Every structure is written in structure tokens, then in C-alpha cells.
C-alpha positions, 0 to 999 in steps of 0.5 A, a space after each residue: 843434123 849429125 856430123 859424120 866425123 870420118 874425113 881426114 883434116 888437112 894436116 893428116 893429108 901429108 907426112 907420116 900417119 902412124 908410129 913415132 914419126 906421126 907423134 914427132 909431126 904432131 909435136 912439131 905442128 903444135 909448136 909451129 901452130 903456137 908460133 903462128 898464133 903468136 906472130 899473127 896476133 901481133 899483125 895489124 892491118 890498117 882498116 876502117 873503122 878499126 885495124 884488122 888483127 890477124 889473130 882471129 884468122 890464125 885461130 880459124 885456120 888452125 881449127 880448120 886445118 888441124 882438126 879438133 884434137 891437134 887444134 885444141 892442143 895447139 890453142 891450149 898451148 898458146 893459152 898456157 904460154 900466154 898465162 905464163 906471162 909471155 907477150 903472145 896476145 894481140 893487145 898484151 905487152 911486156 908490162 901487161 901480160 899473163 893472167 892479169 891481161 887474160 882476165 881483162 876485156 879480152 878474156 871472153 874472146 880468148 875463151 871463144 878462141 878455144 871453143 871456135 877451134 874445137 868447132 872448126 876442127 869437128 867441122 873439118 873432120 866432117 868434111 866441111 873444109 873441102 867446100 868454100 860454101 860449107 867452110 864459110 858456114 863453119 867459119 861464121 859459126 866459129 866466129 859467132 862462138 868467139 863473139 858470144 863469150 867475148 861480148 858477154 864477158 865485156 858486159 859482166 866486166 864493165 857492167 854497161 849492159 849488153 847493147 854497149 858491149 855489142 857496140 864496142 866489142 863486136 860491131 867495129 870488127 865485123 867488116 874486118 872479120 868478114 874479110 878474114 872469114 872470106 880469106 879462110 873460106 877460100 884458103 882451106 878448100 884451095 889447099 885441098 884442091 892443090 893437094 888433090 891436083 898434086 896427086 893426080 
């Protein structure tokens, strides 16, 4: 099914839309998005069977609200800052950061973050972000795109097979991810409704 990529994404629904003012807005949003990603990556909510980290939620919401181009610029900026050794990832520390951390067990998921951001950006550009149902479908696809390289890289890195990688790298996180996906699926269309109500 072809996507008609004509719709505005959420961040294009306010503020300047042309010229230098637009570039300033976009640059500001990239900086704010990177900061949001870094902060949310460190937020852990107690949950069974494992705590929920909010980094995935930040990735999903930025992809869905920024669109493919601005979302990609933001997530790549975040990755570059992380590669330079700054402690911006969920499990990184001052001693375990940079490329060494990124090539560890989290590496595949970080690749998935980039792919998921792009996928959600295109889905938003196609108007899927206006509906809770379609936003939910887009989020499920994006979450799968995070898990695919994440689980595959665990299997390659540790050599314990795909079943083990799924057991340790996906299954414990499914409940928390379902909650985050539900929140994002309500949040983004809800913000569109607020904008529409404010203008009516």
C-alpha cells in the first residue's frame, strides 16, 4: 500500500514555516529533542519483570511528531553525541560510554532507534498520527523495527542463538513496551486534537 506523504507533522503545525525563522525553529527543536532523548533514557519506572526505561518512548514520540527529516537529524545528533563519549544512553555511564558502549549489547537497538524514527516520521507524514488506531499500528511496526536489529545483534554478539536472544532481549520488555506504545498512541493524536480545538 503506497503512502501519500502530503500531511504536515505535528511540529509543522505551529511556529514559522518559511525562511530563517523556520531554520531557527528546526535547529532549536533538534537540540530540544536530543536533550529530551538523553533525559528520558535515564528515567526508569519500576515495573515487572524489568523496570521501564523511557528512552524508547522518547524515540517513538520524536519520530511521530518531528517527521522523517527532522526526526532523523535529531536521532543522529543523539547518536553522535553518544559516540563522542557523553553519558546519554539508558545503560551508559561515565566509565562505559562512547563507541565501546554502542558496540555492546545495546548496539542493535540503537540502530533500531534510527530505523524506527524514520518509519514513524513517514507514517506521520502520511497522516497516521491523527488517529489513535493508525498511530497504534505505526508504533507497533516501529517497535518491531527496534527489536529486529536489537535481537539479531545480541545473537551475533553472544552466539547463544536466536531463541536465547529473544528470551533476554525482547520478552522481558514486552509489557513495558505495550504501556509506552499505548501512551504514545493516545498522546500524539490527542495533541492534534488540542491544536484543532485551539484553532476552532
